[in-house]
N, C-alpha and C positions, 0 to 999 in steps of 0.2 A: 341185164341185171344191174343195177346200183351199188360201186363198189368201195364207195369210202364212206369210211364209217361218220356215225351221227349224220348220212344221209338217207340212209338205208329205207327210215321209217316213209319214204315216200312211196317205197312200192305198195305198204300196208293198204294207203287210201284208195289205190287202181288195184283191189286185187277183185271187185265183181264186175269190173268193166268187158266188155267179152270181145274176145278175137276174132272179128269178123271173117279169116281169111280162113282159107276150107283149107289148105295144105299144110306141111311144117311152113311158120314162117321164116326167112330169112334177118328179117329183122326184127329183134323183140319188140313189143307193142309201148313198151314203157317208155326206148328210146325216141321210138317217135312224136311222142305226145312231150316230151322233158325238152328234146330238139325244140320243137316245132312253140312251144313255150320261152324258152330263151330266145330263140331270134325272133319272136314277137313283141315281146319284151326290148328288142334292141333294135329295133323299129324294121323288122320285114312285116311284109301288107298281103303279100302271095308265095307261092310254096315254091316259085322260082327262088324269092330271096331269102326262102329259109331254108332249103337246100342247099346254097351258097353259104347262106351265114354258117350251116353248119359243118361245111366242107373247110371251111376258114378258120374254123374255132376245132377242129377237129382234138388235138391237144389236150385243150383247156377239158374238153368235153370228154375223154379217155379218166382223168379225173376222176369221176364220177359214175360212165357209162363201161359197159364193156362193150367196144366197137370191133372185135376182131372180126366183125362181118361188114365191117363199112359205116357209110353216109348212104341213106338212102336218093334215090335221083326225086326231084320236083315231081314226076309224072304218079310214081311210087308214094311219096308223102299224099298226094290227091286223090289218090286209088283209095287210102286205107284212112284218109279221113271223109272220103264219100262213102263209106261202109258203115262206122262206127255207130253206133247207138246213139242219138244228142244227149236223149235224158241219164242213160247210162254214164254217158262223160261227163256232164255237168254234173252229176252227185258227186263221182269222183271226185272233182277239180274242187267244189264247193268243202268235199270232207280237210281238203288240201289245204287249202285257206285258213277255214274257222281254224284248221290245228296250229295255224300260225298266229291268227287275229284273232280274241275271241272279238261275236257280236252284244255288243252293246243290249239289254236285254228293256223292255219299253220304249225304244226309240219310234222313229216314224219311220214308214218300210213305205214308199212308190213305186206303184205301180203305172205301168204307160210302154205306149205299142211304137214300132220303128221299124218305118220300111230299109229293105236291103237295097237300092235302086237298081244295083248291076248286077246283080240276083237274077231277073230276070233273062231268058233263051229264048228269040222269038225262033229257031230248029226246033227246037224240041217242047215248044209252045210252055214252059213254066214259066209259070209266075213269078213275079217277086215276092219274095219273103216277108212276110208283116212277123216281126216277134214280142211278142209282151214280153217285159222287163219287169223284177222286181228290184229296188235296191235301198239297203241300207242305208239312208243319208247321212245318220253320224258316224257309222265307222266307214263309209265307203266300200263296201262289198256287194257283190255283185251275187243277190241269192238264188236268181232263178231265172228261164225265162222258157216260154214254149212260140212254138211254131202257129200261129191264125191259120188254120184248116183254110184252103183258099175257097171252098165253097162256106166260108162260116169267116164270122170279125169276131173283134176283142171281148162281146160281149158272153163268147161264148170259154171262150182262151182264158179269162180270167180265173174264174172257177179251178178249173186244168192248174193252172200255177198256182194258186192256192192251193192244192193238192199238195203239191211237191215238198213246199218250202214251210219250214216255223214261224210263223208270225204271233205265236202266243203270248200276252202283257204288249204286243204295238199298239201304234194307229196306224192303221193301211190309209196313205191315201192316194187317189185316183181322181183321172177327172170325168166330168161330164158324161161320156160314154158306160160309164160304168155306175150311173143311177140307175142301178135296178133293186129289185126286191131280192132278186133268188144272192145277187153275191152279195148285199148284206146280211141274208142268212148264213152265206158262206163262210162269210168276213166271225160272226160270231163263233159257229160254230167251230173253228179255227180257236177262240177263244182271245181274239182281238176287239178293236175299237175299228171305228171306221170314220172319214172323213171326207166328203167323197162332194162336189161339185156338181152346183143342179144348172140346168141349163132348158133351152126351149126344149131337148125330146122330151119332157117330164113337163108338158105342159102345167096341167092342176096343180101339180108339187109348184111348181116355178112359182106360177100367178098369186098361190097361196104366200108363200116367203117374200115375195114381193111385196106384196098388200101388206104384210104383218110389217114390216120394216119402212113402211113407207108411213103406217101410222105412227108411228111410232117417232118417226121426224118427223112429223108434222107438230106431236105433240112435243119435241125435244128431250122427249124420253122421261117425261117426266112422270114420276110413278112406276118406271118398269122395271121390271127386275133384269138386268144387263151385266156380263161383264165384259170389261175392255181392254186393249193395250194399245199401244199407238206409237211407232218409229219416224224420224225422219234422218233422210240424208240428204248430206249436198255432194255438187263435185259434177268435176265433166260439162260445166257449164251446163248443168239443173241442176234444181230444187225436187226433194220425191218424200210425199208423206202419206205413212199408211196407216191407217184405222181400223182398227177389228172389232167386232159388238157381237158375242154371243147372247142368247136367252135361249128356256128353256122351250121348249116344241107348242106351239099356240094351239089353240083349240082348233083353228081351222085347220089346221095340216093332221092335227088329229082325227078330225072328219074324214079328211079320206084316209081308209081305213087299209091301206095297201101298205101302208111306211108306217106300221103299230109299233114300228124295230126306232125310229127316228126318237131322241130324245133329245136335242138342242137342235138349232138353227145358228145358222151365222152367218156375217156380212163382215166381208173384205173389201173397203175402199182405197185408191191408191188415186193420190191427186199429185201429180208432175206437171210443174214450169220448164217447161222448153219452149226457147226465143222468144220469153216471155209472152206466152200463151198459158196458158191451162187444160188441162187436160186432167177428165176422171171416172174411172172406170171401174164401175162397181160388180162385185161377185158375189154369188150365194150358193151356201154349201149347207148340207144336213149332216148332224152326228150323231153317233149311235151311243155316245155320254154328255151330260153334262160338264164340261170341264174349262176350263181358270183359261183368262184372256191371251194368256201368253200361252201355255200350251196350244187355243188354236191357233194362234198367231204361227207360233212354231211349224204346226201341220200347216197352215197353206205357203210357208214360204220355204220347210222344207222341202216341200214336193216339186220346186219347180229343181230342186237339186236333180233329179235323174233327168232334165232336160240340161241343166248347163256342167254338172260334173258326171255326167255317164253320154248320153246322144251327141252331145257336142263336141266332147274330146273323143269319141269314136269316129266323128264325123271329119272334124279338122285336122286331129292329130295323127288317129290311127288311119284317114282317108277311106272308111267303109265304104261309102255310098262310090267311089271310086272301084274297089274290089269284084273280078272278073269272076272269080269262082264261082263253079254252079253248081258241080257235077257230085249225083246226091244227096247226102248229109253233107257235102264236104262243106257248102256256105254256111251253114246252120252251127256247126263243128266250130271253124274257123271263129266264127263270131262270136260260138262260148268263150274260144283261146284270148280273142280280144278285151271281153269282159274281165275276162278273172287278171289278166295282164294291166288292164288298167288297174285293179282292185287292189292289184299288188304293187305296182307302181306310188300311187296312193298310200298306201299305209308304210310306204318306207319314210322316217325323218330321218335319214341319218343327212341327208341334201335336200337346201330348203332351192331348190328350184322347180321347173313348170315341170308338166310330163313330157313336152315335148322333148326340152333339157335334160330332162330321168331317161327317154331313151337311149338318145346319144352317149351321156355318159355309159350306160349298161354296152353300149358296142363298144367304145372306147376302154372301159375296164372290167375286164371280166371280174375281178374283184369287187369292185358294186354289185355288180350282175348279179354275183351268188346271194349278195348281203338281201338284196329284191326277193331272188327264189324261196329262199330258204329261213328269210327272217332273222 
């Protein structure tokens, strides 16, 4: 039970979280959740570290929690998180963080997958879990994630994720794996727009878009209806120019009746000069709305936010790929905790530090930890 005035509201967000323990629990479930999140924000990356951090910070935790029953052992933490329903748990955490940080409407929502490499367990023949996540790129908030079934793939997991989160009014971006008519229909059903990469996994669509832009380039875009956006950067020994072009869907794509929801096609060209050599990369996209060149460019660039701001941070700062937690649902639930800890740290603006140093500061200064935790 949270006992300090002004913090009791946290309990509201976890009212619908089912306690998986059958007997009368010794440790309140909310205690276990709050201690784990605090410890992960402060640098703990497994249940041994979480239990040790909680023990060392018992006096501070007692300001907020009823700790008359003490601190659970690391095995008890593992067992409890192994039994908690991941979907329920994630919904509660999202309710908490969105009560602290409002999610901006109309922003880009990037969807991408990531494998937790050390969650593989040879002894029990448990496969490494692969999770598909949704990331609000402007607010840096994890909106949700689902575990890809062992006998399935991202194509079936993405619609399940879309059913769990609110994307209405936003622009959903997905890499080429999500270039499926069923996924486009689901995004539009959720009252959002889509910007999806196209590669050779859809050969007819890819060929039609590539040929259309080749023809436009050949004619120097004369009399073509095209919206543009370009940018350039210099630094670290290289120069980079990006050009984004978007045009209404051409007849060659309209003829592919499966893609009747497509309203525009886009081309992103990246020209980089490294060590005196020029490298050009061209990527193609389909969109469900003919947007401005700037909006298209923002969608393409923001999609990489899930790779750089989420996945890279989880691997490098939170060492997710080194984590060997794998009992029951504990790997999925600890992954959820990491994502929300990262969201909370990114949304703290009181300190101008990177995520690694914010975690260190939270470990050193519990007043700063309280700011991150409670907004």
